[in-house]
VOPALUM-764622 format. One record per residue: x negated, y, z negated of N, C-alpha, C in turn. Coordinates in pm, whole numbers, padded with zeros to 5 digits, always signed. Layout:
BEGIN
XYZXYZXYZ
...
***
This chain:
BEGIN
+02646-02903-06122+02762-02897-06043+02891-02864-06084
+02995-02776-06014+03128-02867-06139+03168-02990-06020
+03302-03028-06084+03322-03138-06046+03431-03192-05960
+03476-03014-05898+03579-02994-05735+03456-02960-05655
+03564-02970-05528+03469-02963-05430+03524-02806-05428
+03630-02751-05474+03644-02604-05441+03562-02511-05533
+03601-02585-05671+03538-02524-05783+03353-02478-05715
+03333-02565-05650+03193-02492-05632+03210-02417-05471
+03258-02418-05412+03336-02379-05261+03313-02229-05327
+03393-02210-05472+03427-02092-05502+03276-02043-05614
+03191-02069-05643+03069-02015-05690+02963-02029-05652
+02934-02110-05441+02835-02051-05424+02903-01974-05296
+03017-01909-05280+03015-01858-05139+03161-01759-05143
+03192-01733-05222+03303-01608-05262+03268-01514-05170
+03169-01495-05223+03123-01323-05138+03230-01392-04945
+03118-01498-04916+03149-01467-04761+03269-01481-04745
+03388-01591-04803+03500-01651-04830+03616-01546-04798
+03562-01412-04843+03609-01312-04853+03621-01229-04747
+03515-01260-04668+03473-01220-04555+03535-01236-04406
+03537-01409-04434+03670-01484-04374+03778-01464-04395
+03852-01395-04527+03976-01418-04539+04000-01240-04433
+03936-01226-04447+03966-01071-04358+04017-01092-04268
+03832-01151-04160+03856-01155-04020+03970-01301-03963
+04053-01324-04073+04171-01478-04068+04273-01366-04042
+04264-01233-04186+04409-01159-04186+04456-01118-04051
+04281-01047-04009+04331-00986-03852+04356-01023-03731
+04318-01142-03728+04405-01260-03581+04460-01365-03653
+04488-01311-03730+04635-01418-03773+04819-01354-03730
+04796-01166-03768+04935-01135-03695+04922-01163-03561
+04830-01150-03475+04791-01199-03347+04900-01307-03209
+04887-01443-03316+04977-01559-03281+05093-01549-03209
+05151-01427-03225+05350-01470-03183+05366-01324-03040
+05216-01247-03084+05265-01168-02986+05251-01123-02799
+05167-01253-02766+05153-01329-02660+05287-01432-02614
+05338-01453-02664+05491-01506-02678+05570-01401-02632
+05598-01275-02747+05674-01210-02699+05619-01146-02591
+05517-01071-02581+05480-01004-02396+05560-01135-02237
+05514-01265-02307+05604-01336-02235+05718-01352-02176
+05802-01332-02262+05948-01353-02222+05962-01127-02204
+05950-01109-02314+05973-00924-02197+05929-00921-02091
+05808-01018-02033+05757-01006-01872+05842-01062-01758
+05902-01187-01828+06028-01247-01721+06171-01194-01724
+06159-01196-01883+06298-01117-01909+06298-00991-01779
+06271-00889-01897+06270-00776-01871+06177-00706-01711
+06065-00709-01724+06000-00673-01611+06051-00743-01486
+06036-00885-01489+06080-00937-01338+06248-00945-01353
+06299-00957-01430+06470-00954-01437+06473-00841-01384
+06381-00699-01384+06468-00564-01333+06357-00570-01208
+06257-00663-01155+06225-00603-01085+06133-00478-01066
+06054-00488-01204+06001-00407-01234+05867-00394-01246
+05757-00342-01132+05611-00372-01118+05524-00279-01220
+05581-00156-01271+05435-00112-01304+05516-00170-01493
+05653-00158-01522+05646-00231-01671+05597-00347-01666
+05527-00460-01600+05494-00541-01565+05371-00530-01511
+05292-00508-01470+05138-00424-01541+05123-00379-01654
+05243-00309-01662+05162-00221-01863+05169-00375-01956
+05302-00433-01928+05290-00567-02027+05174-00650-01981
+05107-00685-01882+05024-00753-01840+04929-00697-01934
+04848-00574-01948+04794-00492-01986+04724-00565-02087
+04849-00501-02209+04911-00509-02385+04885-00697-02368
+04945-00743-02252+04847-00941-02319+04727-00976-02311
+04642-00883-02172+04450-00870-02186+04460-00821-02299
+04464-00733-02336+04414-00640-02456+04418-00735-02618
+04499-00818-02611+04622-00883-02740+04507-01060-02746
+04458-01103-02563+04349-01127-02537+04243-01081-02599
+04209-01001-02556+03999-00914-02637+03986-00964-02730
+04160-00916-02844+04153-00860-02969+04102-00976-03021
+04195-01112-02971+04172-01220-03092+04003-01291-03050
+04018-01353-02945+03841-01352-02917+03771-01234-03000
+03764-01132-02998+03735-01069-03088+03689-01079-03201
+03846-01082-03231+03807-01135-03428+03829-01260-03434
+03793-01348-03362+03734-01493-03340+03543-01522-03339
+03532-01458-03233+03392-01430-03291+03331-01403-03436
+03361-01288-03481+03348-01237-03587+03359-01281-03720
+03460-01395-03719+03553-01485-03791+03426-01613-03790
+03411-01658-03655+03284-01789-03609+03174-01732-03724
+03146-01623-03671+03016-01606-03726+02989-01548-03850
+03113-01521-03962+03125-01503-04093+03117-01647-04139
+03148-01762-04026+03179-01911-04118+03018-01924-04115
+02972-01930-03991+02819-01996-03909+02718-01895-04038
+02760-01833-04077+02630-01785-04242+02691-01856-04373
+02825-01856-04367+02840-01938-04533+02762-02072-04501
+02785-02165-04426+02813-02330-04361+02635-02292-04439
+02547-02203-04342+02432-02202-04397+02326-02149-04535
+02438-02080-04553+02357-02034-04717+02420-02096-04829
+02539-02229-04813+02541-02355-04874+02431-02487-04778
+02429-02510-04724+02313-02600-04696+02141-02584-04746
+02179-02414-04783+01961-02365-04788+01994-02417-05000
+02141-02376-05013+02146-02377-05174+02136-02567-05185
+02209-02607-05115+02199-02758-05165+02064-02896-05150
+02042-02778-05095+01897-02912-05040+01778-02822-05142
+01807-02699-05201+01741-02647-05323+01774-02697-05461
+01935-02746-05465+01943-02849-05580+01902-03001-05528
+01905-02981-05430+01859-03162-05467+01698-03165-05491
+01665-03049-05459+01461-03075-05497+01498-03004-05622
+01552-02915-05680+01526-02925-05801+01565-03090-05894
+01681-03169-05868+01690-03239-05940+01632-03412-05900
+01580-03362-05800+01510-03530-05752+01460-03613-05828
+01444-03584-05971+01373-03652-06060+01544-03730-06103
+01609-03746-06074+01702-03815-06134+01718-03922-06021
+01672-03904-05941+01741-03973-05771+01653-04143-05809
+01645-04153-05893+01624-04288-05901+01693-04412-05903
+01689-04515-05918+01748-04613-05887+01857-04709-06071
+01884-04856-06017+01911-04828-06129+01863-04841-06322
+01777-04845-06264+01661-04880-06390+01617-04763-06456
+01675-04673-06578+01659-04578-06590+01532-04592-06606
+01450-04450-06603+01273-04413-06632+01254-04478-06467
+01266-04531-06374+01211-04475-06246+01205-04380-06146
+01052-04386-06045+01049-04301-05978+01149-04209-05934
+01197-04115-05864+01261-04077-05722+01265-04151-05606
+01395-04174-05592+01443-04266-05519+01427-04166-05380
+01380-04224-05232+01289-04133-05102+01451-04144-05040
+01519-04302-04998+01522-04263-04923+01705-04301-04928
+01731-04271-05075+01875-04132-05113+01864-03997-05099
+01685-03963-05139+01621-03751-05080+01705-03769-04981
+01623-03863-04938+01636-03813-04742+01747-03828-04704
+01851-03930-04697+01982-03881-04746+02088-03812-04708
+02036-03725-04864+02091-03641-04968+02057-03537-04862
+01929-03542-04831+01901-03334-04837+01945-03363-04587
+01876-03481-04523+01900-03500-04440+02096-03467-04344
+02139-03504-04383+02258-03485-04324+02462-03472-04483
+02401-03550-04565+02502-03476-04651+02484-03345-04715
+02414-03336-04716+02460-03154-04746+02494-03071-04652
+02441-03110-04489+02547-03078-04392+02663-03096-04408
+02718-03183-04399+02786-03237-04449+02902-03155-04473
+02859-03179-04626+02942-03061-04731+02931-02892-04733
+02900-02856-04691+02835-02730-04606+02932-02730-04496
+02956-02750-04421+03001-02799-04322+03172-02769-04342
+03182-02845-04426+03359-02800-04485+03396-02715-04579
+03251-02661-04617+03264-02554-04732+03308-02395-04612
+03249-02431-04474+03266-02318-04420+03379-02331-04374
+03446-02441-04320+03589-02465-04289+03710-02478-04379
+03636-02496-04536+03776-02459-04638+03889-02353-04602
+03844-02237-04600+03880-02130-04631+03956-02071-04575
+03916-02082-04375+03925-01989-04209+04052-02113-04226
+04033-02275-04187+04090-02337-04125+04266-02294-04162
+04317-02382-04348+04395-02388-04336+04445-02207-04311
+04441-02109-04354+04482-01979-04316+04491-01927-04188
+04413-01973-04118+04420-01947-03976+04549-02048-03919
+04489-02135-03895+04593-02284-03869+04729-02230-03917
+04679-02271-04056+04854-02259-04080+04941-02108-04093
+04834-02036-04091+04928-01882-04103+04970-01920-03937
+04878-01924-03824+04951-01939-03625+05066-02024-03662
+05063-02079-03732+05198-02209-03767+05240-02173-03777
+05294-02087-03915+05424-01957-03952+05438-01834-03863
+05355-01769-03842+05388-01661-03696+05481-01717-03585
+05411-01810-03570+05489-01908-03404+05612-01875-03428
+05627-02033-03556+05788-02066-03585+05829-01947-03647
+05772-01888-03726+05956-01765-03730+05987-01734-03617
+05876-01677-03502+05898-01619-03424+05995-01726-03322
+05988-01862-03303+05994-01931-03189+06109-01949-03290
+06152-01978-03385+06274-01951-03478+06363-01807-03440
+06346-01745-03449+06410-01599-03377+06466-01591-03324
+06395-01643-03162+06455-01649-03045+06542-01767-03099
+06530-01863-03116+06649-01985-03115+06642-02075-03216
+06727-02077-03275+06685-02145-03425+06634-02298-03389
+06777-02302-03262+06834-02466-03308+06694-02526-03245
+06587-02463-03102+06515-02607-03078+06415-02557-03195
+06412-02448-03249+06270-02432-03333+06270-02563-03471
+06430-02563-03453+06431-02669-03607+06409-02848-03523
+06432-02850-03382+06332-03001-03344+06219-02992-03343
+06147-02872-03310+06020-02857-03345+05962-02915-03543
+06038-02881-03587+06006-02881-03729+06005-03020-03791
+06118-03132-03667+06174-03207-03701+06054-03340-03652
+06009-03277-03563+05875-03366-03500+05785-03377-03519
+05704-03271-03616+05596-03282-03671+05591-03347-03819
+05723-03359-03899+05695-03333-04044+05675-03505-04075
+05684-03637-04035+05674-03766-04035+05533-03752-03998
+05480-03715-03970+05361-03718-03867+05231-03685-03989
+05266-03589-04151+05254-03527-04269+05236-03671-04316
+05285-03725-04351+05302-03858-04448+05247-03962-04390
+05216-03971-04295+05195-04054-04226+05044-04090-04227
+04978-03996-04177+04860-03940-04226+04818-03974-04401
+04846-03918-04414+04825-03950-04556+04773-04043-04662
+04885-04171-04603+04876-04278-04617+04773-04366-04555
+04728-04361-04446+04616-04375-04365+04479-04334-04391
+04438-04168-04465+04332-04123-04495+04315-04160-04626
+04388-04234-04714+04362-04315-04857+04293-04416-04787
+04312-04482-04677+04215-04602-04645+04151-04570-04639
+04095-04434-04524+03972-04389-04450+03874-04378-04602
+03939-04279-04675+03830-04196-04787+03768-04294-04890
+03814-04451-04946+03750-04567-04957+03661-04597-04853
+03649-04586-04750+03543-04674-04633+03468-04598-04598
+03503-04472-04630+03407-04311-04578+03243-04366-04747
+03288-04382-04869+03243-04343-04989+03180-04515-04961
+03219-04562-04918+03117-04740-04929+03041-04710-04790
+03032-04627-04688+02928-04592-04579+02857-04497-04610
+02874-04404-04702+02798-04352-04726+02630-04370-04866
+02711-04511-04929+02703-04567-05046+02557-04623-04958
+02566-04748-04822+02532-04827-04778+02349-04770-04681
+02427-04600-04657+02390-04539-04572+02248-04523-04615
+02256-04461-04784+02124-04500-04860+02074-04563-04896
+02118-04728-04895+02060-04860-04921+01986-04871-04780
+02048-04800-04718+01966-04822-04580+01806-04747-04547
+01814-04611-04599+01731-04525-04651+01603-04592-04790
+01636-04633-04803+01561-04708-04998+01506-04833-04865
+01537-04942-04824+01532-05037-04789+01433-04989-04631
+01394-04935-04591+01370-04829-04501+01223-04813-04563
+01241-04721-04657+01116-04717-04672+01024-04823-04799
+01084-04868-04827+01052-05038-04910+00962-05091-04823
+01044-05157-04714+00952-05222-04550+00904-05166-04560
+00860-04998-04491+00768-04979-04445+00638-04970-04592
+00630-04950-04728+00518-04978-04843+00490-05055-04809
+00609-05189-04846+00524-05361-04858+00434-05380-04745
+00552-05316-04602+00486-05384-04468+00580-05497-04429
+00664-05490-04455+00748-05644-04419+00855-05625-04347
+00897-05733-04298+00993-05715-04213+01111-05806-04254
+01201-05715-04350+01288-05776-04431+01411-05772-04366
+01515-05917-04361+01643-05899-04322+01693-05789-04416
+01733-05778-04516+01797-05728-04559+01847-05586-04488
+01757-05544-04425+01774-05377-04350+01900-05402-04293
+01874-05507-04169+01926-05578-04058+02072-05578-04131
+02051-05666-04224+02235-05688-04282+02296-05532-04389
+02206-05418-04437+02280-05264-04448+02336-05246-04274
+02268-05240-04219+02290-05190-04053+02410-05216-04024
+02376-05408-04038+02550-05482-03956+02683-05393-04080
+02673-05376-04162+02771-05340-04321+02831-05160-04230
+02705-05109-04236+02757-04981-04188+02840-04972-04063
+02797-05056-03988+02841-05076-03822+02959-05132-03874
+03021-05167-03944+03152-05222-03969+03245-05133-04038
+03173-05100-04149+03242-04986-04203+03270-04860-04094
+03213-04846-04024+03200-04703-03955+03312-04730-03833
+03317-04853-03801+03428-04908-03657+03573-04893-03732
+03578-04998-03879+03634-04980-03953+03737-04806-04004
+03637-04707-03997+03670-04598-04008+03763-04544-03855
+03664-04561-03748+03671-04485-03593+03851-04530-03572
+03869-04672-03619+03991-04737-03593+04094-04705-03643
+04097-04611-03741+04206-04593-03882+04223-04476-03810
+04090-04374-03773+04051-04248-03767+04191-04225-03618
+04152-04296-03475+04203-04289-03340+04326-04338-03349
+04345-04408-03504+04540-04420-03456+04601-04319-03449
+04535-04206-03601+04551-04078-03614+04612-03967-03434
+04508-03982-03467+04448-03938-03250+04567-03923-03221
+04564-04073-03142+04683-04121-03083+04828-04047-03080
+04856-04118-03198+04974-04040-03276+05036-03879-03248
+04864-03791-03297+04893-03674-03266+04933-03605-03112
+04832-03668-02992+04844-03654-02883+04977-03678-02826
+05056-03789-02896+05160-03857-02872+05249-03704-02874
+05291-03657-03012+05357-03577-03066+05392-03472-02986
+05225-03399-02917+05186-03323-02853+05244-03313-02699
+05256-03407-02656+05311-03459-02535+05483-03452-02546
+05518-03522-02679+05711-03550-02666+05739-03403-02708
+05644-03281-02720+05738-03139-02771+05755-03102-02638
+05667-03056-02531+05709-02998-02411+05870-03073-02366
+05825-03188-02370+05944-03293-02284+06078-03256-02375
+06078-03283-02509+06165-03193-02607+06259-03073-02569
+06163-03006-02542+06193-02861-02504+06306-02831-02344
+06202-02899-02323+06261-02933-02166+06423-02960-02126
+06449-03071-02221+06573-03144-02173+06666-03120-02267
+06686-03021-02379+06767-02959-02483+06756-02884-02461
+06628-02734-02444+06684-02686-02378+06725-02623-02274
+06724-02731-02139+06774-02727-02011+06891-02720-01986
+06940-02839-02123+07055-02894-02164+07178-02687-02207
+07072-02656-02308+07155-02489-02330+07167-02425-02238
+07035-02442-02176+07022-02317-02011+07171-02325-01955
+07206-02467-01900+07294-02536-01828+07403-02507-01829
+07427-02471-02003+07550-02435-02083+07565-02291-02061
+07480-02236-02052+07490-02063-02055+07456-02047-02208
+07383-02121-02291+07384-02042-02414+07250-02021-02490
+07128-02013-02385+07036-01979-02363+06959-01984-02264
+06879-01830-02189+06811-01785-02051+06678-01919-02029
+06722-01888-01953+06489-01975-01860+06407-01908-01958
+06392-01790-02002+06257-01692-02043+06253-01779-02177
+06367-01839-02262+06316-01886-02366+06269-02016-02327
+06283-02119-02252+06253-02245-02213+06079-02170-02197
+06028-02063-02139+05890-02034-02127+05814-02016-02256
+05895-01937-02378+05808-01913-02482+05821-02039-02558
+05913-02119-02530+05910-02298-02578+05825-02336-02549
+05793-02388-02416+05681-02438-02366+05523-02436-02413
+05536-02272-02439+05437-02188-02474+05370-02176-02602
+05496-02190-02708+05453-02182-02844+05465-02346-02915
+05470-02437-02815+05527-02596-02871+05397-02618-02905
+05325-02588-02776+05164-02574-02718+05059-02503-02849
+05138-02363-02860+05019-02257-02941+05057-02294-03152
+05113-02426-03105+05227-02483-03249+05099-02628-03334
+05072-02711-03139+05002-02806-03114+04865-02809-03173
+04817-02707-03096+04684-02691-03131+04622-02694-03285
+04687-02557-03332+04654-02543-03478+04741-02667-03618
+04830-02733-03507+04922-02836-03640+04728-02972-03627
+04741-02995-03504+04543-03070-03469+04451-03057-03594
+04443-02974-03570+04314-02871-03693+04376-02949-03810
+04489-02888-03843+04497-02906-04002+04535-02991-04043
+04565-03161-03944+04579-03275-03977+04334-03262-03968
+04264-03266-03896+04197-03294-03934+04148-03219-03982
+04155-03145-04058+04094-03011-04178+04126-03139-04300
+04261-03174-04328+04289-03243-04440+04240-03388-04472
+04174-03455-04355+04110-03560-04307+03963-03537-04331
+03914-03418-04299+03819-03385-04355+03788-03356-04489
+03844-03270-04521+03895-03243-04696+03831-03332-04753
+03889-03431-04735+03942-03632-04796+03829-03623-04798
+03743-03662-04676+03608-03701-04698+03500-03663-04779
+03512-03516-04747+03421-03414-04794+03437-03409-04983
+03576-03419-05047+03559-03434-05160+03527-03604-05239
+03508-03687-05063+03454-03827-05137+03336-03750-05189
+03265-03719-05058+03091-03725-05051+03050-03636-05168
+03070-03564-05192+03102-03407-05278+03084-03462-05463
+03195-03564-05485+03180-03617-05593+03025-03779-05597
+03006-03803-05437+02909-03871-05499+02792-03788-05477
+02759-03728-05449+02669-03614-05424+02647-03564-05639
+02727-03497-05606+02711-03470-05798+02712-03590-05875
+02728-03719-05871+02735-03861-06007+02558-03898-05937
+02518-03850-05789+02376-03907-05807+02298-03772-05842
+02326-03702-05864+02201-03543-05929+02215-03553-06104
+02370-03657-06101+02367-03668-06261+02360-03776-06252
+02306-03904-06239+02207-03985-06249+02321-04121-06233
+02440-04075-06200+02586-04153-06248+02657-04250-06133
+02569-04238-05968+02630-04341-05950+02565-04461-05902
+02478-04515-05976+02506-04675-05999+02550-04725-06089
+02619-04588-06149+02735-04735-06252+02886-04744-06193
+02907-04658-06056+03018-04652-05982+03021-04831-05882
+03090-04875-05903+03139-05006-05770+03093-04926-05612
+03107-05028-05557+03061-04998-05461+03193-04954-05382
+03279-05000-05324+03446-04939-05338+03489-04830-05409
+03456-04758-05481+03506-04635-05517+03416-04523-05580
***
């Protein structure tokens, strides 16, 4: 298996990823269409009290929504196919390499606890990321760029505030995620050891305190991950709520000064939400990608018989 998860993605799912790119390319340009239609409905149709134009623009708005949902459906089907195909490939790879899933002693029989953990959960986690690996950054990143570009065209001053609002978030996420990665690797190893211990206790018909100790360690590691993960989530939610407030205050001041229109505020409030959702998904994707790469490396090391030469925290 390739050492990098993206090398693995290209080798195993490039045809599916091309299909994902096709649907993503159709979906991305539609991101800014509803915003422009909103602006025209407020400025032109309502401003001129033109009912026919309002209905026409409303039908175009509905058409853009239907088109978006249709392309999203195709994208999700393509992504689901990629996930299930890669899961099947990984499980077959585990079966072919099962003789290397031993313990720290060379020549020992395959470890059933490790094999079960890899087949049941780790393969699905890695395959789930493969399904998102291209579509999420492409669609969400493209949506942000298209939306932000449109907002900058409408009023670059308010758009600049939006950029300043979200930039520090990225650097905070990178710092916290490095801590989460180390915890996730340790937690994955502990879960494997839980499986090993459970099977050993069943085979020897004993009730070992070692099993309960490992369960507690897994619990403590998971809680540490949760605490760091939800700090990032709370920060993201705060920024999502702060964005419309800044638009209303700053944009409202421009309206009072006669430097912009009310329709601009309507568009920016809607546009900030259209940026906030993809931004949150990109941040989640970055976190998932880091953990997936960590699990993939552990997966490859196990198949190659190198896992037991690695310290627990690496």
